[in-house]
PyMOL Python script that loads the backbone (N, CA, C, O; Angstrom):
from pymol import cmd

cmd.read_pdbstr("""\
ATOM      1  N   MET A   1      27.965   8.998 -29.811  1.00  0.00           N
ATOM      2  CA  MET A   1      26.849   9.436 -29.020  1.00  0.00           C
ATOM      3  C   MET A   1      26.792  10.965 -29.080  1.00  0.00           C
ATOM      4  O   MET A   1      27.801  11.633 -28.856  1.00  0.00           O
ATOM      5  N   THR A   2      25.630  11.509 -29.378  1.00  0.00           N
ATOM      6  CA  THR A   2      25.448  12.945 -29.488  1.00  0.00           C
ATOM      7  C   THR A   2      24.559  13.447 -28.362  1.00  0.00           C
ATOM      8  O   THR A   2      23.519  12.859 -28.064  1.00  0.00           O
ATOM      9  N   HIS A   3      24.978  14.531 -27.747  1.00  0.00           N
ATOM     10  CA  HIS A   3      24.188  15.174 -26.692  1.00  0.00           C
ATOM     11  C   HIS A   3      23.989  16.633 -27.076  1.00  0.00           C
ATOM     12  O   HIS A   3      24.876  17.270 -27.644  1.00  0.00           O
ATOM     13  N   GLU A   4      22.835  17.135 -26.761  1.00  0.00           N
ATOM     14  CA  GLU A   4      22.566  18.533 -26.991  1.00  0.00           C
ATOM     15  C   GLU A   4      22.487  19.232 -25.641  1.00  0.00           C
ATOM     16  O   GLU A   4      21.864  18.722 -24.710  1.00  0.00           O
ATOM     17  N   ALA A   5      23.107  20.383 -25.534  1.00  0.00           N
ATOM     18  CA  ALA A   5      23.089  21.150 -24.283  1.00  0.00           C
ATOM     19  C   ALA A   5      22.639  22.565 -24.595  1.00  0.00           C
ATOM     20  O   ALA A   5      22.828  23.070 -25.702  1.00  0.00           O
ATOM     21  N   ARG A   6      22.043  23.183 -23.602  1.00  0.00           N
ATOM     22  CA  ARG A   6      21.629  24.565 -23.783  1.00  0.00           C
ATOM     23  C   ARG A   6      22.116  25.372 -22.593  1.00  0.00           C
ATOM     24  O   ARG A   6      22.163  24.879 -21.466  1.00  0.00           O
ATOM     25  N   VAL A   7      22.476  26.619 -22.860  1.00  0.00           N
ATOM     26  CA  VAL A   7      22.965  27.502 -21.800  1.00  0.00           C
ATOM     27  C   VAL A   7      21.780  27.941 -20.956  1.00  0.00           C
ATOM     28  O   VAL A   7      20.826  28.524 -21.470  1.00  0.00           O
ATOM     29  N   ARG A   8      21.841  27.659 -19.649  1.00  0.00           N
ATOM     30  CA  ARG A   8      20.789  28.085 -18.715  1.00  0.00           C
ATOM     31  C   ARG A   8      21.107  29.444 -18.110  1.00  0.00           C
ATOM     32  O   ARG A   8      20.199  30.164 -17.696  1.00  0.00           O
ATOM     33  N   GLY A   9      22.387  29.801 -18.055  1.00  0.00           N
ATOM     34  CA  GLY A   9      22.751  31.101 -17.523  1.00  0.00           C
ATOM     35  C   GLY A   9      24.221  31.190 -17.205  1.00  0.00           C
ATOM     36  O   GLY A   9      24.965  30.213 -17.293  1.00  0.00           O
ATOM     37  N   LEU A  10      24.616  32.385 -16.832  1.00  0.00           N
ATOM     38  CA  LEU A  10      25.982  32.648 -16.405  1.00  0.00           C
ATOM     39  C   LEU A  10      25.937  33.150 -14.977  1.00  0.00           C
ATOM     40  O   LEU A  10      24.970  33.789 -14.561  1.00  0.00           O
ATOM     41  N   GLY A  11      26.978  32.859 -14.236  1.00  0.00           N
ATOM     42  CA  GLY A  11      27.041  33.339 -12.865  1.00  0.00           C
ATOM     43  C   GLY A  11      28.466  33.300 -12.360  1.00  0.00           C
ATOM     44  O   GLY A  11      29.410  33.079 -13.118  1.00  0.00           O
ATOM     45  N   MET A  12      28.601  33.517 -11.083  1.00  0.00           N
ATOM     46  CA  MET A  12      29.903  33.486 -10.432  1.00  0.00           C
ATOM     47  C   MET A  12      29.855  32.458  -9.325  1.00  0.00           C
ATOM     48  O   MET A  12      28.886  32.390  -8.569  1.00  0.00           O
ATOM     49  N   SER A  13      30.905  31.654  -9.230  1.00  0.00           N
ATOM     50  CA  SER A  13      31.009  30.773  -8.073  1.00  0.00           C
ATOM     51  C   SER A  13      31.352  31.647  -6.866  1.00  0.00           C
ATOM     52  O   SER A  13      31.951  32.711  -7.017  1.00  0.00           O
ATOM     53  N   VAL A  14      30.977  31.203  -5.695  1.00  0.00           N
ATOM     54  CA  VAL A  14      31.196  31.993  -4.490  1.00  0.00           C
ATOM     55  C   VAL A  14      31.920  31.144  -3.456  1.00  0.00           C
ATOM     56  O   VAL A  14      31.540  30.003  -3.192  1.00  0.00           O
ATOM     57  N   THR A  15      32.966  31.716  -2.876  1.00  0.00           N
ATOM     58  CA  THR A  15      33.700  31.069  -1.796  1.00  0.00           C
ATOM     59  C   THR A  15      33.495  31.882  -0.530  1.00  0.00           C
ATOM     60  O   THR A  15      32.800  32.898  -0.549  1.00  0.00           O
ATOM     61  N   GLU A  16      34.083  31.451   0.550  1.00  0.00           N
ATOM     62  CA  GLU A  16      33.958  32.190   1.808  1.00  0.00           C
ATOM     63  C   GLU A  16      34.507  33.615   1.691  1.00  0.00           C
ATOM     64  O   GLU A  16      34.059  34.515   2.401  1.00  0.00           O
ATOM     65  N   SER A  17      35.482  33.818   0.789  1.00  0.00           N
ATOM     66  CA  SER A  17      36.080  35.142   0.623  1.00  0.00           C
ATOM     67  C   SER A  17      35.340  36.007  -0.399  1.00  0.00           C
ATOM     68  O   SER A  17      35.735  37.150  -0.629  1.00  0.00           O
ATOM     69  N   GLY A  18      34.276  35.488  -1.015  1.00  0.00           N
ATOM     70  CA  GLY A  18      33.475  36.263  -1.955  1.00  0.00           C
ATOM     71  C   GLY A  18      33.419  35.625  -3.330  1.00  0.00           C
ATOM     72  O   GLY A  18      33.739  34.446  -3.486  1.00  0.00           O
ATOM     73  N   PRO A  19      33.004  36.416  -4.351  1.00  0.00           N
ATOM     74  CA  PRO A  19      32.911  35.889  -5.716  1.00  0.00           C
ATOM     75  C   PRO A  19      34.261  35.367  -6.199  1.00  0.00           C
ATOM     76  O   PRO A  19      35.311  35.919  -5.867  1.00  0.00           O
ATOM     77  N   ASP A  20      34.215  34.290  -6.989  1.00  0.00           N
ATOM     78  CA  ASP A  20      35.462  33.652  -7.412  1.00  0.00           C
ATOM     79  C   ASP A  20      35.527  33.558  -8.930  1.00  0.00           C
ATOM     80  O   ASP A  20      35.954  34.511  -9.581  1.00  0.00           O
ATOM     81  N   ALA A  21      35.121  32.449  -9.505  1.00  0.00           N
ATOM     82  CA  ALA A  21      35.276  32.202 -10.939  1.00  0.00           C
ATOM     83  C   ALA A  21      33.932  32.240 -11.660  1.00  0.00           C
ATOM     84  O   ALA A  21      32.914  31.832 -11.101  1.00  0.00           O
ATOM     85  N   PRO A  22      33.927  32.736 -12.922  1.00  0.00           N
ATOM     86  CA  PRO A  22      32.702  32.691 -13.715  1.00  0.00           C
ATOM     87  C   PRO A  22      32.302  31.237 -14.001  1.00  0.00           C
ATOM     88  O   PRO A  22      33.149  30.356 -14.147  1.00  0.00           O
ATOM     89  N   VAL A  23      30.999  31.022 -14.074  1.00  0.00           N
ATOM     90  CA  VAL A  23      30.457  29.682 -14.330  1.00  0.00           C
ATOM     91  C   VAL A  23      29.360  29.802 -15.376  1.00  0.00           C
ATOM     92  O   VAL A  23      28.503  30.680 -15.278  1.00  0.00           O
ATOM     93  N   VAL A  24      29.380  28.929 -16.373  1.00  0.00           N
ATOM     94  CA  VAL A  24      28.263  28.819 -17.304  1.00  0.00           C
ATOM     95  C   VAL A  24      27.501  27.559 -16.904  1.00  0.00           C
ATOM     96  O   VAL A  24      28.098  26.507 -16.675  1.00  0.00           O
ATOM     97  N   MET A  25      26.188  27.678 -16.822  1.00  0.00           N
ATOM     98  CA  MET A  25      25.345  26.545 -16.450  1.00  0.00           C
ATOM     99  C   MET A  25      24.741  25.975 -17.728  1.00  0.00           C
ATOM    100  O   MET A  25      24.021  26.667 -18.447  1.00  0.00           O
ATOM    101  N   LEU A  26      25.041  24.711 -18.001  1.00  0.00           N
ATOM    102  CA  LEU A  26      24.507  24.026 -19.172  1.00  0.00           C
ATOM    103  C   LEU A  26      23.472  23.012 -18.742  1.00  0.00           C
ATOM    104  O   LEU A  26      23.637  22.339 -17.724  1.00  0.00           O
ATOM    105  N   GLU A  27      22.398  22.900 -19.519  1.00  0.00           N
ATOM    106  CA  GLU A  27      21.388  21.870 -19.255  1.00  0.00           C
ATOM    107  C   GLU A  27      21.480  20.824 -20.353  1.00  0.00           C
ATOM    108  O   GLU A  27      21.420  21.146 -21.540  1.00  0.00           O
ATOM    109  N   ALA A  28      21.625  19.574 -19.951  1.00  0.00           N
ATOM    110  CA  ALA A  28      21.693  18.463 -20.893  1.00  0.00           C
ATOM    111  C   ALA A  28      21.064  17.244 -20.246  1.00  0.00           C
ATOM    112  O   ALA A  28      21.342  16.939 -19.087  1.00  0.00           O
ATOM    113  N   ASP A  29      20.235  16.559 -20.974  1.00  0.00           N
ATOM    114  CA  ASP A  29      19.587  15.333 -20.489  1.00  0.00           C
ATOM    115  C   ASP A  29      18.872  15.544 -19.152  1.00  0.00           C
ATOM    116  O   ASP A  29      18.885  14.667 -18.290  1.00  0.00           O
ATOM    117  N   GLY A  30      18.244  16.721 -18.987  1.00  0.00           N
ATOM    118  CA  GLY A  30      17.497  17.005 -17.772  1.00  0.00           C
ATOM    119  C   GLY A  30      18.341  17.347 -16.557  1.00  0.00           C
ATOM    120  O   GLY A  30      17.814  17.464 -15.451  1.00  0.00           O
ATOM    121  N   ARG A  31      19.639  17.508 -16.745  1.00  0.00           N
ATOM    122  CA  ARG A  31      20.535  17.876 -15.643  1.00  0.00           C
ATOM    123  C   ARG A  31      21.222  19.186 -15.962  1.00  0.00           C
ATOM    124  O   ARG A  31      21.453  19.512 -17.126  1.00  0.00           O
ATOM    125  N   VAL A  32      21.547  19.937 -14.922  1.00  0.00           N
ATOM    126  CA  VAL A  32      22.291  21.177 -15.085  1.00  0.00           C
ATOM    127  C   VAL A  32      23.727  20.931 -14.641  1.00  0.00           C
ATOM    128  O   VAL A  32      23.983  20.429 -13.547  1.00  0.00           O
ATOM    129  N   VAL A  33      24.658  21.300 -15.520  1.00  0.00           N
ATOM    130  CA  VAL A  33      26.070  21.037 -15.284  1.00  0.00           C
ATOM    131  C   VAL A  33      26.828  22.373 -15.227  1.00  0.00           C
ATOM    132  O   VAL A  33      26.762  23.149 -16.180  1.00  0.00           O
ATOM    133  N   PRO A  34      27.540  22.652 -14.135  1.00  0.00           N
ATOM    134  CA  PRO A  34      28.326  23.883 -14.078  1.00  0.00           C
ATOM    135  C   PRO A  34      29.678  23.682 -14.771  1.00  0.00           C
ATOM    136  O   PRO A  34      30.353  22.675 -14.556  1.00  0.00           O
ATOM    137  N   ILE A  35      30.060  24.646 -15.599  1.00  0.00           N
ATOM    138  CA  ILE A  35      31.352  24.618 -16.276  1.00  0.00           C
ATOM    139  C   ILE A  35      32.076  25.906 -15.890  1.00  0.00           C
ATOM    140  O   ILE A  35      31.592  26.999 -16.184  1.00  0.00           O
ATOM    141  N   PHE A  36      33.219  25.787 -15.242  1.00  0.00           N
ATOM    142  CA  PHE A  36      33.998  26.958 -14.837  1.00  0.00           C
ATOM    143  C   PHE A  36      34.782  27.468 -16.039  1.00  0.00           C
ATOM    144  O   PHE A  36      35.451  26.697 -16.728  1.00  0.00           O
ATOM    145  N   ILE A  37      34.695  28.769 -16.285  1.00  0.00           N
ATOM    146  CA  ILE A  37      35.290  29.382 -17.468  1.00  0.00           C
ATOM    147  C   ILE A  37      36.080  30.628 -17.064  1.00  0.00           C
ATOM    148  O   ILE A  37      36.052  31.050 -15.908  1.00  0.00           O
ATOM    149  N   SER A  38      36.780  31.202 -18.032  1.00  0.00           N
ATOM    150  CA  SER A  38      37.532  32.432 -17.772  1.00  0.00           C
ATOM    151  C   SER A  38      36.606  33.649 -17.890  1.00  0.00           C
ATOM    152  O   SER A  38      35.499  33.549 -18.419  1.00  0.00           O
ATOM    153  N   THR A  39      37.071  34.782 -17.396  1.00  0.00           N
ATOM    154  CA  THR A  39      36.301  36.018 -17.494  1.00  0.00           C
ATOM    155  C   THR A  39      36.068  36.404 -18.949  1.00  0.00           C
ATOM    156  O   THR A  39      34.973  36.845 -19.298  1.00  0.00           O
ATOM    157  N   ASP A  40      37.078  36.247 -19.803  1.00  0.00           N
ATOM    158  CA  ASP A  40      36.932  36.565 -21.227  1.00  0.00           C
ATOM    159  C   ASP A  40      35.863  35.690 -21.885  1.00  0.00           C
ATOM    160  O   ASP A  40      35.052  36.177 -22.672  1.00  0.00           O
ATOM    161  N   GLN A  41      35.869  34.410 -21.558  1.00  0.00           N
ATOM    162  CA  GLN A  41      34.865  33.508 -22.112  1.00  0.00           C
ATOM    163  C   GLN A  41      33.464  33.901 -21.630  1.00  0.00           C
ATOM    164  O   GLN A  41      32.509  33.871 -22.406  1.00  0.00           O
ATOM    165  N   ALA A  42      33.344  34.264 -20.366  1.00  0.00           N
ATOM    166  CA  ALA A  42      32.048  34.681 -19.825  1.00  0.00           C
ATOM    167  C   ALA A  42      31.527  35.922 -20.543  1.00  0.00           C
ATOM    168  O   ALA A  42      30.340  36.006 -20.857  1.00  0.00           O
ATOM    169  N   GLN A  43      32.413  36.886 -20.804  1.00  0.00           N
ATOM    170  CA  GLN A  43      31.994  38.095 -21.518  1.00  0.00           C
ATOM    171  C   GLN A  43      31.534  37.772 -22.935  1.00  0.00           C
ATOM    172  O   GLN A  43      30.533  38.318 -23.398  1.00  0.00           O
ATOM    173  N   SER A  44      32.252  36.894 -23.625  1.00  0.00           N
ATOM    174  CA  SER A  44      31.873  36.512 -24.985  1.00  0.00           C
ATOM    175  C   SER A  44      30.521  35.811 -25.003  1.00  0.00           C
ATOM    176  O   SER A  44      29.691  36.087 -25.869  1.00  0.00           O
ATOM    177  N   ILE A  45      30.295  34.915 -24.062  1.00  0.00           N
ATOM    178  CA  ILE A  45      29.014  34.203 -23.989  1.00  0.00           C
ATOM    179  C   ILE A  45      27.884  35.182 -23.679  1.00  0.00           C
ATOM    180  O   ILE A  45      26.810  35.090 -24.273  1.00  0.00           O
ATOM    181  N   GLN A  46      28.114  36.123 -22.754  1.00  0.00           N
ATOM    182  CA  GLN A  46      27.068  37.091 -22.416  1.00  0.00           C
ATOM    183  C   GLN A  46      26.730  37.974 -23.609  1.00  0.00           C
ATOM    184  O   GLN A  46      25.560  38.280 -23.835  1.00  0.00           O
ATOM    185  N   HIS A  47      27.746  38.393 -24.384  1.00  0.00           N
ATOM    186  CA  HIS A  47      27.480  39.166 -25.600  1.00  0.00           C
ATOM    187  C   HIS A  47      26.589  38.368 -26.559  1.00  0.00           C
ATOM    188  O   HIS A  47      25.642  38.913 -27.126  1.00  0.00           O
ATOM    189  N   ALA A  48      26.891  37.095 -26.736  1.00  0.00           N
ATOM    190  CA  ALA A  48      26.095  36.257 -27.641  1.00  0.00           C
ATOM    191  C   ALA A  48      24.666  36.108 -27.119  1.00  0.00           C
ATOM    192  O   ALA A  48      23.717  36.196 -27.898  1.00  0.00           O
ATOM    193  N   LEU A  49      24.499  35.884 -25.815  1.00  0.00           N
ATOM    194  CA  LEU A  49      23.156  35.746 -25.251  1.00  0.00           C
ATOM    195  C   LEU A  49      22.348  37.032 -25.393  1.00  0.00           C
ATOM    196  O   LEU A  49      21.134  36.992 -25.591  1.00  0.00           O
ATOM    197  N   ASP A  50      23.030  38.175 -25.291  1.00  0.00           N
ATOM    198  CA  ASP A  50      22.375  39.477 -25.420  1.00  0.00           C
ATOM    199  C   ASP A  50      22.219  39.902 -26.882  1.00  0.00           C
ATOM    200  O   ASP A  50      21.630  40.944 -27.171  1.00  0.00           O
ATOM    201  N   ARG A  51      22.754  39.087 -27.805  1.00  0.00           N
ATOM    202  CA  ARG A  51      22.778  39.420 -29.235  1.00  0.00           C
ATOM    203  C   ARG A  51      23.432  40.787 -29.450  1.00  0.00           C
ATOM    204  O   ARG A  51      22.975  41.604 -30.249  1.00  0.00           O
ATOM    205  N   ASP A  52      24.511  40.999 -28.711  1.00  0.00           N
ATOM    206  CA  ASP A  52      25.244  42.253 -28.740  1.00  0.00           C
ATOM    207  C   ASP A  52      26.577  42.013 -29.458  1.00  0.00           C
ATOM    208  O   ASP A  52      27.487  41.411 -28.887  1.00  0.00           O
ATOM    209  N   PRO A  53      26.696  42.487 -30.724  1.00  0.00           N
ATOM    210  CA  PRO A  53      27.949  42.245 -31.457  1.00  0.00           C
ATOM    211  C   PRO A  53      29.114  43.000 -30.817  1.00  0.00           C
ATOM    212  O   PRO A  53      28.933  44.055 -30.211  1.00  0.00           O
ATOM    213  N   PHE A  54      30.291  42.444 -30.964  1.00  0.00           N
ATOM    214  CA  PHE A  54      31.477  43.094 -30.418  1.00  0.00           C
ATOM    215  C   PHE A  54      32.654  42.841 -31.358  1.00  0.00           C
ATOM    216  O   PHE A  54      32.688  41.850 -32.087  1.00  0.00           O
ATOM    217  N   ASP A  55      33.610  43.757 -31.321  1.00  0.00           N
ATOM    218  CA  ASP A  55      34.787  43.641 -32.179  1.00  0.00           C
ATOM    219  C   ASP A  55      35.740  42.604 -31.623  1.00  0.00           C
ATOM    220  O   ASP A  55      36.001  42.556 -30.421  1.00  0.00           O
ATOM    221  N   ARG A  56      36.249  41.781 -32.509  1.00  0.00           N
ATOM    222  CA  ARG A  56      37.260  40.801 -32.125  1.00  0.00           C
ATOM    223  C   ARG A  56      38.628  41.448 -32.281  1.00  0.00           C
ATOM    224  O   ARG A  56      38.827  42.273 -33.173  1.00  0.00           O
ATOM    225  N   PRO A  57      39.564  41.084 -31.427  1.00  0.00           N
ATOM    226  CA  PRO A  57      40.911  41.658 -31.568  1.00  0.00           C
ATOM    227  C   PRO A  57      41.589  41.190 -32.842  1.00  0.00           C
ATOM    228  O   PRO A  57      42.725  41.577 -33.116  1.00  0.00           O
TER     229      PRO A  57
END
""", "prot")
cmd.dss("prot")
cmd.show_as("cartoon", "prot")
cmd.util.cbc("prot")
cmd.orient("prot")
């Protein structure tokens, strides 16, 4: 079974103590699914969305 998903955006989850973990929002089959990711992953995804090349270590 194949599913196609598209990135709807990036954000931060929020707890009572403030911002917590980065979240990428994926849309698939008419639903939006939050995926919790690391800060490094969030930065890489944002660079790709901005079409901003960056050096890899």
